[in-house]
Backbone as a printed PyTorch tensor [residue, N CA C, xyz], in Angstrom:
tensor([[[  0.8350,  -1.1670,   0.0000],
         [  0.0000,   0.0000,   0.0000],
         [  0.8910,   1.2450,   0.0000]],

        [[  0.6140,   2.1870,  -0.9040],
         [  1.4600,   3.3780,  -0.9460],
         [  1.2310,   4.2600,   0.2820]],

        [[  2.2880,   4.9610,   0.6700],
         [  2.2040,   5.8560,   1.8360],
         [  1.3380,   7.0670,   1.4790]],

        [[  0.5540,   7.4500,   2.4310],
         [ -0.3260,   8.6030,   2.2200],
         [  0.5130,   9.8790,   2.1640]],

        [[  0.2080,  10.6950,   1.1990],
         [  0.9540,  11.9510,   1.1020],
         [  0.5070,  12.8820,   2.2310]],

        [[  1.4680,  13.6310,   2.7790],
         [  1.0900,  14.5240,   3.8800],
         [  0.1220,  15.6100,   3.3820]],

        [[ -0.7910,  15.9130,   4.2220],
         [ -1.7830,  16.9290,   3.9050],
         [ -1.1170,  18.3070,   3.9310]],

        [[ -1.3950,  19.1540,   2.9420],
         [ -0.7590,  20.4790,   2.9640],
         [ -1.2190,  21.2760,   4.1830]],

        [[ -0.2690,  21.9770,   4.7720],
         [ -0.5680,  22.7650,   5.9630],
         [ -0.9880,  24.1670,   5.5600]],

        [[ -2.1380,  24.5840,   6.0430],
         [ -2.6550,  25.9210,   5.7700],
         [ -2.5630,  26.7480,   7.0440]],

        [[ -2.4180,  28.0310,   6.8860],
         [ -2.4180,  28.8790,   8.0910],
         [ -3.7840,  28.8100,   8.7770]],

        [[ -3.8230,  29.0950,  10.0560],
         [ -5.1110,  29.0400,  10.7660],
         [ -6.1210,  30.0140,  10.1430]],

        [[ -7.3820,  29.6120,  10.1570],
         [ -8.4290,  30.4060,   9.5220],
         [ -9.0770,  31.4080,  10.4670]],

        [[ -8.9210,  31.2570,  11.7660],
         [ -9.6620,  32.1270,  12.6880],
         [ -9.2990,  33.6050,  12.5730]],

        [[ -8.0070,  33.9860,  12.3120],
         [ -7.7580,  35.4320,  12.1770],
         [ -8.4880,  36.0340,  10.9660]],

        [[ -8.5180,  35.2800,   9.8740],
         [ -9.2020,  35.7680,   8.6860],
         [-10.7100,  35.8160,   8.9090]],

        [[-11.2420,  34.8100,   9.5760],
         [-12.6820,  34.8140,   9.8690],
         [-13.0520,  35.9730,  10.7940]],

        [[-12.1930,  36.2540,  11.7470],
         [-12.4510,  37.3840,  12.6420],
         [-12.4300,  38.6990,  11.8630]],

        [[-11.4140,  38.8780,  11.0140],
         [-11.3060,  40.1160,  10.2400],
         [-12.4450,  40.2500,   9.2320]],

        [[-12.9520,  39.1310,   8.7190],
         [-14.0440,  39.1670,   7.7400],
         [-15.4100,  39.2790,   8.4010]],

        [[-15.4570,  39.1700,   9.7050],
         [-16.7240,  39.2540,  10.4290],
         [-17.2510,  40.6900,  10.4150]],

        [[-18.5670,  40.8650,  10.2950],
         [-19.1040,  42.2330,  10.3540],
         [-18.9160,  42.8720,  11.7320]],

        [[-18.6360,  42.0700,  12.7470],
         [-18.4200,  42.6200,  14.0880],
         [-17.0620,  43.3100,  14.2130]],

        [[-16.1500,  43.0360,  13.2760],
         [-14.8340,  43.6610,  13.3050],
         [-14.8460,  45.0220,  12.6070]],

        [[-15.8530,  45.2910,  11.7920],
         [-15.9330,  46.5510,  11.0430],
         [-15.9360,  47.7820,  11.9540]],

        [[-16.6540,  47.7780,  13.0940],
         [-16.5870,  48.9710,  13.9570],
         [-15.1830,  49.2570,  14.4960]],

        [[-14.3830,  48.2200,  14.6810],
         [-13.0050,  48.4260,  15.1500],
         [-12.2110,  49.1840,  14.0890]],

        [[-12.3200,  48.7320,  12.8500],
         [-11.6150,  49.3940,  11.7540],
         [-12.1500,  50.8090,  11.5590]],

        [[-13.4660,  50.9620,  11.6300],
         [-14.0690,  52.2830,  11.4540],
         [-13.6440,  53.2690,  12.5260]],

        [[-13.6270,  52.8160,  13.7800],
         [-13.2350,  53.7010,  14.8830],
         [-11.7650,  54.0890,  14.7780]],

        [[-10.9080,  53.1180,  14.4830],
         [ -9.4790,  53.4230,  14.3430],
         [ -9.2500,  54.4130,  13.2000]],

        [[ -9.9320,  54.2010,  12.0850],
         [ -9.7890,  55.1150,  10.9440],
         [-10.3080,  56.5030,  11.2840]],

        [[-11.4440,  56.5730,  11.9900],
         [-12.0170,  57.8630,  12.3660],
         [-11.0330,  58.6580,  13.2210]],

        [[-10.4390,  57.9970,  14.2180],
         [ -9.5020,  58.6890,  15.1020],
         [ -8.2780,  59.1820,  14.3370]],

        [[ -7.7430,  58.3310,  13.4640],
         [ -6.5680,  58.7310,  12.6880],
         [ -6.8710,  59.9160,  11.7800]],

        [[ -7.9920,  59.8690,  11.0740],
         [ -8.3330,  60.9440,  10.1380],
         [ -8.6300,  62.2440,  10.8850]],

        [[ -9.3820,  62.1780,  11.9740],
         [ -9.7240,  63.3940,  12.7210],
         [ -8.4700,  64.0780,  13.2630]],

        [[ -7.5540,  63.3030,  13.8310],
         [ -6.3290,  63.9070,  14.3680],
         [ -5.4020,  64.3830,  13.2500]],

        [[ -5.3650,  63.6510,  12.1380],
         [ -4.5500,  64.1040,  11.0090],
         [ -5.0760,  65.4310,  10.4630]],

        [[ -6.3990,  65.5650,  10.3330],
         [ -6.9770,  66.8360,   9.8740],
         [ -6.6690,  67.9690,  10.8430]],

        [[ -6.7230,  67.6740,  12.1310],
         [ -6.4070,  68.6890,  13.1310],
         [ -4.9810,  69.2030,  12.9460]],

        [[ -4.0480,  68.3010,  12.7060],
         [ -2.6500,  68.7050,  12.5300],
         [ -2.4250,  69.3690,  11.1690]],

        [[ -3.1540,  68.9210,  10.1390],
         [ -2.9980,  69.5400,   8.8240],
         [ -3.5350,  70.9690,   8.7940]],

        [[ -4.5270,  71.2550,   9.6210],
         [ -5.1260,  72.5880,   9.6600],
         [ -4.4930,  73.4900,  10.7210]],

        [[ -3.3440,  73.1030,  11.2240],
         [ -2.6570,  73.9240,  12.2310],
         [ -2.2630,  75.2640,  11.6130]],

        [[ -2.2910,  76.2830,  12.4230],
         [ -1.9550,  77.6270,  11.9610],
         [ -0.6760,  78.1040,  12.6340]],

        [[  0.1660,  78.7650,  11.8550],
         [  1.4310,  79.3030,  12.3490],
         [  1.1900,  80.7320,  12.8260]],

        [[  1.0250,  80.8910,  14.1210],
         [  0.7210,  82.2110,  14.6810],
         [  1.9270,  83.1390,  14.6280]],

        [[  3.1230,  82.5620,  14.6660],
         [  4.3280,  83.3860,  14.5980],
         [  4.4420,  84.0610,  13.2300]],

        [[  3.8520,  83.4420,  12.1930],
         [  3.8830,  84.0200,  10.8490],
         [  2.7190,  84.9720,  10.6000]],

        [[  1.8450,  85.1400,  11.5860],
         [  0.7510,  86.0950,  11.4510],
         [ -0.6170,  85.4860,  11.2250]],

        [[ -0.7390,  84.1610,  11.2170],
         [ -2.0570,  83.5340,  11.0650],
         [ -2.9200,  83.8280,  12.2850]],

        [[ -4.2330,  83.7030,  12.1150],
         [ -5.1770,  83.9780,  13.2040],
         [ -5.4100,  82.7230,  14.0420]],

        [[ -5.7890,  82.9300,  15.2770],
         [ -6.1470,  81.8200,  16.1650],
         [ -7.3850,  81.1040,  15.6400]],

        [[ -7.5290,  79.8290,  15.9840],
         [ -8.7430,  79.0950,  15.6280],
         [ -9.9430,  79.5720,  16.4370]],

        [[ -9.7340,  79.9840,  17.6620],
         [-10.8360,  80.4240,  18.5260],
         [-10.3580,  81.5840,  19.3910]],

        [[-11.2320,  82.5530,  19.5530],
         [-10.9290,  83.6740,  20.4410],
         [-12.0940,  83.8610,  21.3880]],

        [[-11.9510,  84.4160,  22.5270],
         [-10.7110,  84.9010,  23.1130],
         [ -9.8530,  83.7400,  23.6180]],

        [[ -8.5600,  83.9810,  23.6530],
         [ -7.6160,  82.9990,  24.1800],
         [ -7.3410,  83.3250,  25.6390]],

        [[ -7.5240,  82.3560,  26.4890],
         [ -7.2070,  82.5170,  27.9110],
         [ -5.9480,  81.7190,  28.2130]],

        [[ -5.0240,  82.3420,  28.9220],
         [ -3.7690,  81.6760,  29.2780],
         [ -3.6450,  81.6230,  30.7960]],

        [[ -3.0070,  80.5750,  31.3040],
         [ -2.8300,  80.4920,  32.7520],
         [ -1.6750,  81.3750,  33.2120]],

        [[ -1.8680,  82.0020,  34.3430],
         [ -0.7920,  82.7350,  35.0140],
         [ -0.7480,  82.2460,  36.4530]],

        [[  0.4350,  82.2860,  37.0300],
         [  0.6120,  81.7930,  38.3960],
         [  1.2760,  82.8690,  39.2410]],

        [[  1.1040,  82.7350,  40.5410],
         [  1.7800,  83.6370,  41.4740],
         [  3.2350,  83.2020,  41.5930]],

        [[  4.1430,  84.1500,  41.6440],
         [  5.5690,  83.8150,  41.7600],
         [  5.8630,  83.0860,  43.0650]],

        [[  5.1540,  83.4720,  44.1430],
         [  5.4040,  82.8570,  45.4480],
         [  4.8710,  81.4260,  45.5120]],

        [[  3.7300,  81.1630,  44.8830],
         [  3.1030,  79.8400,  44.9340],
         [  2.6320,  79.4610,  43.5320]],

        [[  3.5050,  78.8440,  42.7170],
         [  3.1300,  78.5370,  41.3330],
         [  2.0790,  77.4330,  41.1960]],

        [[  1.6520,  76.8420,  42.3130],
         [  0.6130,  75.8080,  42.2290],
         [ -0.7690,  76.4190,  42.0270]],

        [[ -0.9640,  77.6680,  42.4270],
         [ -2.2580,  78.3370,  42.2870],
         [ -2.2640,  79.1220,  40.9750]],

        [[ -3.1270,  78.7140,  40.0480],
         [ -3.1800,  79.3570,  38.7350],
         [ -4.5490,  79.9780,  38.4980]],

        [[ -4.5630,  81.0230,  37.6890],
         [ -5.8030,  81.6300,  37.2090],
         [ -5.6640,  81.8050,  35.6970]],

        [[ -6.7920,  81.8730,  35.0080],
         [ -6.7790,  82.0620,  33.5560],
         [ -7.1700,  83.4960,  33.2320]],

        [[ -6.3510,  84.1460,  32.4210],
         [ -6.6120,  85.5260,  32.0050],
         [ -6.6770,  85.5990,  30.4850]],

        [[ -7.4240,  86.5680,  29.9830],
         [ -7.5160,  86.7990,  28.5470],
         [ -6.1410,  87.2420,  28.0370]],

        [[ -5.6650,  86.6140,  26.9670],
         [ -4.3300,  86.9250,  26.4470],
         [ -4.2390,  88.3650,  25.9480]],

        [[ -5.3460,  88.9180,  25.4570],
         [ -5.3270,  90.3000,  24.9730],
         [ -5.1230,  91.2940,  26.1080]],

        [[ -5.5170,  90.9300,  27.3080],
         [ -5.3850,  91.8180,  28.4690],
         [ -4.2380,  91.4010,  29.3920]],

        [[ -3.3840,  90.5030,  28.9160],
         [ -2.3380,  89.9460,  29.7730],
         [ -1.3260,  90.9970,  30.2240]],

        [[ -0.8430,  91.8290,  29.3130],
         [  0.1890,  92.8020,  29.7080],
         [ -0.3540,  93.8010,  30.7290]],

        [[ -1.6040,  94.2330,  30.5670],
         [ -2.2020,  95.1570,  31.5490],
         [ -2.3710,  94.4740,  32.9000]],

        [[ -2.7640,  93.1990,  32.8890],
         [ -2.9360,  92.4670,  34.1510],
         [ -1.5990,  92.2490,  34.8510]],

        [[ -0.5410,  91.9810,  34.0880],
         [  0.7760,  91.7750,  34.6990],
         [  1.3360,  93.0740,  35.2700]],

        [[  1.0000,  94.2050,  34.6480],
         [  1.4090,  95.4970,  35.2220],
         [  0.6410,  95.7800,  36.5100]],

        [[ -0.6270,  95.4280,  36.5120],
         [ -1.4620,  95.6830,  37.6900],
         [ -1.0890,  94.7700,  38.8500]],

        [[ -0.8020,  93.5000,  38.5480],
         [ -0.4180,  92.5290,  39.5840],
         [  0.9650,  91.9790,  39.2430]],

        [[  2.0220,  92.6360,  39.6540],
         [  3.3760,  92.1980,  39.3020],
         [  3.7750,  90.8670,  39.9340]],

        [[  2.9890,  90.3690,  40.8720],
         [  3.3270,  89.0750,  41.4780],
         [  2.9300,  87.9050,  40.5800]],

        [[  2.2010,  88.1670,  39.4780],
         [  1.7960,  87.1020,  38.5560],
         [  2.7990,  86.9600,  37.4250]],

        [[  2.9050,  85.7410,  36.8930],
         [  3.7840,  85.4740,  35.7570],
         [  3.1480,  84.4160,  34.8550]],

        [[  3.3530,  84.5380,  33.5400],
         [  2.8570,  83.5000,  32.6340],
         [  3.7860,  82.2910,  32.5330]],

        [[  4.9260,  82.3230,  33.2150],
         [  5.8340,  81.1680,  33.2440],
         [  5.2580,  80.1780,  34.2510]],

        [[  4.6030,  79.1410,  33.7260],
         [  3.8460,  78.1920,  34.5470],
         [  4.6990,  76.9750,  34.9100]],

        [[  4.2650,  76.1790,  35.9030],
         [  4.9720,  74.9390,  36.2260],
         [  4.9330,  73.9540,  35.0570]],

        [[  5.5950,  72.8240,  35.2130],
         [  5.7330,  71.8420,  34.1320],
         [  4.3960,  71.3740,  33.5740]],

        [[  3.3810,  71.2060,  34.4040],
         [  2.0540,  70.8230,  33.9220],
         [  1.0250,  71.2390,  34.9520]],

        [[ -0.2150,  71.3320,  34.5100],
         [ -1.2910,  71.6920,  35.4150],
         [ -2.5680,  71.9740,  34.6620]],

        [[ -3.5890,  72.4030,  35.3970],
         [ -4.8550,  72.7590,  34.7740],
         [ -5.5900,  73.7430,  35.6550]],

        [[ -6.5240,  74.4460,  35.0470],
         [ -7.3210,  75.4510,  35.7370],
         [ -8.6500,  75.5720,  34.9980]],

        [[ -9.6840,  75.9860,  35.7160],
         [-10.9860,  76.2180,  35.0830],
         [-10.8720,  77.3920,  34.1150]],

        [[-11.4740,  77.2320,  32.9480],
         [-11.4360,  78.2880,  31.9420],
         [-12.6570,  79.1820,  32.0730]],

        [[-12.4850,  80.4790,  31.9020],
         [-13.6530,  81.3660,  31.9150],
         [-14.6130,  80.9750,  30.7860]],

        [[-15.8890,  80.9450,  31.0780],
         [-16.8730,  80.5770,  30.0710],
         [-17.0960,  79.0850,  29.9400]],

        [[-16.4860,  78.3040,  30.8000],
         [-16.6820,  76.8550,  30.7700],
         [-15.4860,  76.1150,  30.2130]],

        [[-15.3890,  74.8780,  30.5700],
         [-14.2800,  74.0510,  30.1180],
         [-13.0860,  74.1480,  31.0500]],

        [[-11.9840,  73.5330,  30.6350],
         [-10.7490,  73.5460,  31.4210],
         [ -9.5730,  73.8210,  30.5170]],

        [[ -8.5700,  74.4500,  31.1040],
         [ -7.2970,  74.6700,  30.4310],
         [ -6.2800,  73.6980,  31.0140]],

        [[ -5.6530,  72.9120,  30.1470],
         [ -4.5870,  71.9930,  30.5550],
         [ -3.3100,  72.4620,  29.8690]],

        [[ -2.2150,  72.4980,  30.6030],
         [ -0.9630,  72.9070,  29.9800],
         [  0.1470,  71.9630,  30.3840]],

        [[  1.1830,  71.9800,  29.5200],
         [  2.4180,  71.2560,  29.8240],
         [  3.5450,  71.9200,  29.0460]],

        [[  4.7040,  71.9240,  29.6760],
         [  5.8840,  72.4660,  29.0060],
         [  6.3920,  71.4200,  28.0260]],

        [[  6.7150,  71.8630,  26.8170],
         [  7.2030,  70.9160,  25.8190],
         [  8.5920,  71.2750,  25.3050]],

        [[  9.1650,  72.3280,  25.8070],
         [ 10.5000,  72.7040,  25.3510],
         [ 10.9000,  74.0610,  25.8960]],

        [[ 11.9260,  74.6220,  25.2680],
         [ 12.4300,  75.9150,  25.7080],
         [ 13.3080,  75.7710,  26.9340]],

        [[ 13.6780,  76.8970,  27.5090],
         [ 14.5000,  76.8640,  28.7200],
         [ 13.6700,  77.3190,  29.9150]],

        [[ 14.2840,  77.3910,  31.0710],
         [ 13.5490,  77.7130,  32.3020],
         [ 12.9860,  79.1370,  32.2820]],

        [[ 13.6980,  80.0730,  31.6400],
         [ 13.2390,  81.4630,  31.6110],
         [ 12.1800,  81.7230,  30.5430]],

        [[ 12.2020,  80.9390,  29.4680],
         [ 11.2380,  81.1260,  28.3730],
         [ 10.7790,  79.7660,  27.8530]],

        [[  9.9770,  79.0460,  28.6460],
         [  9.5390,  77.7200,  28.1980],
         [  8.4910,  77.8110,  27.0870]],

        [[  8.4520,  76.7730,  26.2650],
         [  7.3820,  76.6400,  25.2770],
         [  6.2960,  75.8050,  25.9280]],

        [[  5.0900,  76.3420,  25.9510],
         [  3.9680,  75.7160,  26.6460],
         [  2.9290,  75.2900,  25.6200]],

        [[  2.4170,  74.0720,  25.7770],
         [  1.2860,  73.6210,  24.9670],
         [  0.0480,  73.6960,  25.8420]],

        [[ -0.9010,  74.5090,  25.4240],
         [ -2.1140,  74.7760,  26.1870],
         [ -3.3060,  74.1800,  25.4520]],

        [[ -4.0830,  73.3420,  26.1420],
         [ -5.2940,  72.7540,  25.5590],
         [ -6.5050,  73.2840,  26.2970]],

        [[ -7.4430,  73.8250,  25.5490],
         [ -8.7250,  74.2060,  26.1470],
         [ -9.7400,  73.1630,  25.7130]],

        [[-10.2300,  72.4130,  26.6750],
         [-11.2370,  71.3860,  26.4080],
         [-12.5760,  71.9090,  26.8870]],

        [[-13.5060,  71.9720,  25.9640],
         [-14.8490,  72.4610,  26.2830],
         [-15.8390,  71.6250,  25.4900]],

        [[-16.5020,  70.7120,  26.1680],
         [-17.4220,  69.8160,  25.4810],
         [-16.6580,  68.9270,  24.5180]],

        [[-17.0680,  68.9390,  23.2620],
         [-16.4080,  68.1250,  22.2430],
         [-15.3260,  68.8860,  21.4890]],

        [[-15.0870,  70.1170,  21.8560],
         [-14.0910,  70.9420,  21.1760],
         [-12.7950,  70.9890,  21.9870]],

        [[-11.6840,  70.8740,  21.2930],
         [-10.3700,  71.0480,  21.9080],
         [ -9.5880,  72.0470,  21.0670]],

        [[ -9.1030,  73.1000,  21.6860],
         [ -8.2850,  74.1030,  21.0150],
         [ -6.8960,  74.0320,  21.6350]],

        [[ -5.8890,  73.7960,  20.8100],
         [ -4.5130,  73.6450,  21.2830],
         [ -3.6880,  74.8250,  20.7750]],

        [[ -3.0170,  75.4980,  21.7040],
         [ -2.1730,  76.6440,  21.3620],
         [ -0.7920,  76.4120,  21.9610]],

        [[  0.2270,  76.6750,  21.1690],
         [  1.6050,  76.6500,  21.6790],
         [  2.1070,  78.0820,  21.7450]],

        [[  2.7690,  78.3740,  22.8530],
         [  3.3170,  79.7210,  23.0190],
         [  4.5860,  79.6620,  23.8500]],

        [[  5.3980,  80.7140,  23.6910],
         [  6.6010,  80.8620,  24.5070],
         [  6.2640,  81.8550,  25.6100]],

        [[  6.4500,  81.4360,  26.8450],
         [  6.1290,  82.2900,  27.9970],
         [  7.4000,  82.9690,  28.4900]],

        [[  7.3360,  84.2690,  28.5620],
         [  8.4210,  85.0380,  29.1690],
         [  7.8600,  85.7030,  30.4030]],

        [[  8.7060,  86.2900,  31.1950],
         [  8.2570,  86.8330,  32.4760],
         [  7.1760,  87.8910,  32.3300]],

        [[  7.2200,  88.7030,  31.2890],
         [  6.2390,  89.7700,  31.1780],
         [  5.2440,  89.6180,  30.0460]],

        [[  5.3810,  88.5850,  29.2130],
         [  4.4940,  88.4530,  28.0570],
         [  4.5400,  87.0280,  27.5160]],

        [[  3.6990,  86.7840,  26.5200],
         [  3.7410,  85.5060,  25.8160],
         [  3.9030,  85.7790,  24.3260]],

        [[  4.5200,  84.8280,  23.6240],
         [  4.6780,  84.9070,  22.1740],
         [  3.9420,  83.7050,  21.5880]],

        [[  2.8610,  83.9560,  20.8560],
         [  2.0590,  82.8770,  20.2770],
         [  2.8120,  82.2300,  19.1270]],

        [[  2.8170,  80.8850,  19.0920],
         [  3.5590,  80.1550,  18.0720],
         [  2.6560,  79.4050,  17.0970]],

        [[  1.6960,  78.6180,  17.6090],
         [  0.8690,  77.7800,  16.7330],
         [ -0.4960,  77.5490,  17.3620]],

        [[ -1.4680,  77.2330,  16.5070],
         [ -2.8290,  76.9710,  16.9650],
         [ -3.4220,  75.8540,  16.1140]],

        [[ -4.1210,  74.9360,  16.7410],
         [ -4.8820,  73.9160,  16.0200],
         [ -6.0970,  73.5630,  16.8470]],

        [[ -7.0750,  72.9370,  16.2150],
         [ -8.2720,  72.5520,  16.9500],
         [ -8.7350,  71.1820,  16.5030]],

        [[ -9.4420,  70.5310,  17.3880],
         [-10.0880,  69.2570,  17.0870],
         [-11.5360,  69.4400,  17.4930]],

        [[-12.3930,  69.5790,  16.4980],
         [-13.8070,  69.8280,  16.7640],
         [-14.6910,  68.9440,  15.9110]],

        [[-15.9510,  69.2870,  15.8470],
         [-16.9210,  68.4690,  15.1360],
         [-16.6510,  68.3490,  13.6330]],

        [[-16.1950,  69.3830,  12.9190],
         [-15.9140,  69.1720,  11.4870],
         [-14.8690,  68.0810,  11.2510]],

        [[-13.8000,  68.0950,  12.0470],
         [-12.7700,  67.0610,  11.8930],
         [-13.3210,  65.6830,  12.2550]],

        [[-14.1490,  65.6340,  13.2850],
         [-14.7230,  64.3520,  13.7090],
         [-15.6640,  63.8050,  12.6370]],

        [[-16.4960,  64.6550,  12.0370],
         [-17.4230,  64.1640,  11.0110],
         [-16.6840,  63.6820,   9.7750]],

        [[-15.6180,  64.3630,   9.3810],
         [-14.8080,  63.8500,   8.2740],
         [-14.1790,  62.5140,   8.6610]],

        [[-13.7730,  62.3920,   9.9130],
         [-13.2310,  61.1210,  10.3890],
         [-14.2620,  60.0130,  10.3700]],

        [[-15.5020,  60.3250,  10.7550],
         [-16.5750,  59.3190,  10.7260],
         [-16.8160,  58.8540,   9.2920]],

        [[-16.8750,  59.7940,   8.3530],
         [-17.0880,  59.4240,   6.9500],
         [-15.9620,  58.5190,   6.4480]],

        [[-14.7260,  58.8870,   6.7530],
         [-13.5900,  58.0580,   6.3370],
         [-13.6190,  56.7040,   7.0330]],

        [[-14.0420,  56.6680,   8.2930],
         [-14.1280,  55.4110,   9.0280],
         [-15.1510,  54.4620,   8.4490]],

        [[-16.3030,  54.9900,   8.0370],
         [-17.3340,  54.1390,   7.4240],
         [-16.8220,  53.5520,   6.1140]],

        [[-16.1980,  54.3780,   5.2910],
         [-15.6560,  53.8940,   4.0160],
         [-14.5590,  52.8620,   4.2590]],

        [[-13.6430,  53.1420,   5.1790],
         [-12.5460,  52.2080,   5.4660],
         [-13.0760,  50.8900,   6.0200]],

        [[-14.0710,  50.9460,   6.8970],
         [-14.6360,  49.7170,   7.4660],
         [-15.2790,  48.8710,   6.3820]],

        [[-16.0360,  49.5050,   5.4840],
         [-16.6790,  48.7380,   4.4150],
         [-15.6410,  48.1290,   3.4880]],

        [[-14.6480,  48.9150,   3.0710],
         [-13.6240,  48.3900,   2.1620],
         [-12.8330,  47.2580,   2.8040]],

        [[-12.4890,  47.4030,   4.0770],
         [-11.7520,  46.3480,   4.7750],
         [-12.6020,  45.0820,   4.8690]],

        [[-13.8640,  45.2310,   5.2740],
         [-14.7530,  44.0710,   5.3920],
         [-14.9280,  43.3920,   4.0350]],

        [[-15.1330,  44.1840,   2.9810],
         [-15.3270,  43.6270,   1.6500],
         [-14.0840,  42.8660,   1.1950]],

        [[-12.8940,  43.4300,   1.3980],
         [-11.6460,  42.7630,   1.0030],
         [-11.4430,  41.4680,   1.7860]],

        [[-11.7040,  41.4880,   3.0860],
         [-11.5320,  40.2720,   3.8920],
         [-12.5330,  39.1870,   3.4860]],

        [[-13.7550,  39.5670,   3.1620],
         [-14.7540,  38.5880,   2.7080],
         [-14.3150,  37.9530,   1.3960]],

        [[-13.7830,  38.7620,   0.4900],
         [-13.3180,  38.2210,  -0.7990],
         [-12.1830,  37.2290,  -0.5800]],

        [[-11.2480,  37.5610,   0.2830],
         [-10.1330,  36.6460,   0.5640],
         [-10.6450,  35.3680,   1.2060]],

        [[-11.5420,  35.4850,   2.1600],
         [-12.0840,  34.3120,   2.8510],
         [-12.8380,  33.4080,   1.8820]],

        [[-13.6540,  33.9740,   1.0260],
         [-14.4200,  33.1730,   0.0600],
         [-13.4770,  32.4960,  -0.9260]],

        [[-12.4550,  33.2030,  -1.4020],
         [-11.5220,  32.5880,  -2.3570],
         [-10.7370,  31.4580,  -1.7010]],

        [[-10.3680,  31.5840,  -0.4490],
         [ -9.6620,  30.4900,   0.2430],
         [-10.5810,  29.3000,   0.4810]],

        [[-11.8390,  29.5650,   0.7710],
         [-12.7740,  28.4560,   0.9720],
         [-12.9930,  27.7080,  -0.3310]],

        [[-13.0040,  28.4000,  -1.4620],
         [-13.1480,  27.7340,  -2.7640],
         [-11.9240,  26.8880,  -3.0720]],

        [[-10.7330,  27.3780,  -2.6990],
         [ -9.5110,  26.6090,  -2.9460],
         [ -9.4820,  25.3240,  -2.1260]],

        [[-10.0110,  25.3510,  -0.9390],
         [-10.0040,  24.1690,  -0.0700],
         [-11.0430,  23.1430,  -0.5000]],

        [[-12.0610,  23.5930,  -1.1870],
         [-13.1380,  22.6660,  -1.5700],
         [-12.7720,  21.7970,  -2.7370]]])
C-alpha cells in the first residue's frame, strides 16, 4: 500500500474569519475615524508666529503667582500685559504641567514641551465639550509669544466618521473576498 501523502498545511483560519466578520468593522471604522480626525487637526494647524489667526478667540492663558506657582488663574491673552502690570506678582511662566478652570466653561490643561527655564514653550489645551483648542506659546516673564494653533472639533470628527465608514466597508469587503476565495480553494 502506498504511503499517504502529507496533507498540505494551511495557516489558521480564525484570524481571517475574525477580520471578515461584520463585528470587526466597527473596530476598523473607529481606528480610521480617530486617525483621520487627528490628522486633519494637525494639517489645519496655523502658524501664529507668521501672522495667522487663532482658531478660537478669546484665548485665555494660565498665570501663576511667583510665590506659589501651584495656584493658577486664567486671564484673557489680549489683556495679559495690563494684568501683569497691575499685579506684578503674577507670571505667565507656569509649572511643568497643570490645569485650571477656563472662563466661560471648560478647562485649560498645559504642559511644558521645550524651551528653557526662563522662556519655556507651553502647549495649552482648552477642552470644552467636544471641542479642543490647542495653542503653543513661549512664555516670558512679562508676556507671551504665540507660536501655533490647532483645533479638534466636530468638522474634523465628522470627516473622520465618513472616512471610518468607508474604510470599514472596504476592509470588510476585502476580507470577505479573501475568505471566500480560500474556501473555494479548499473545496
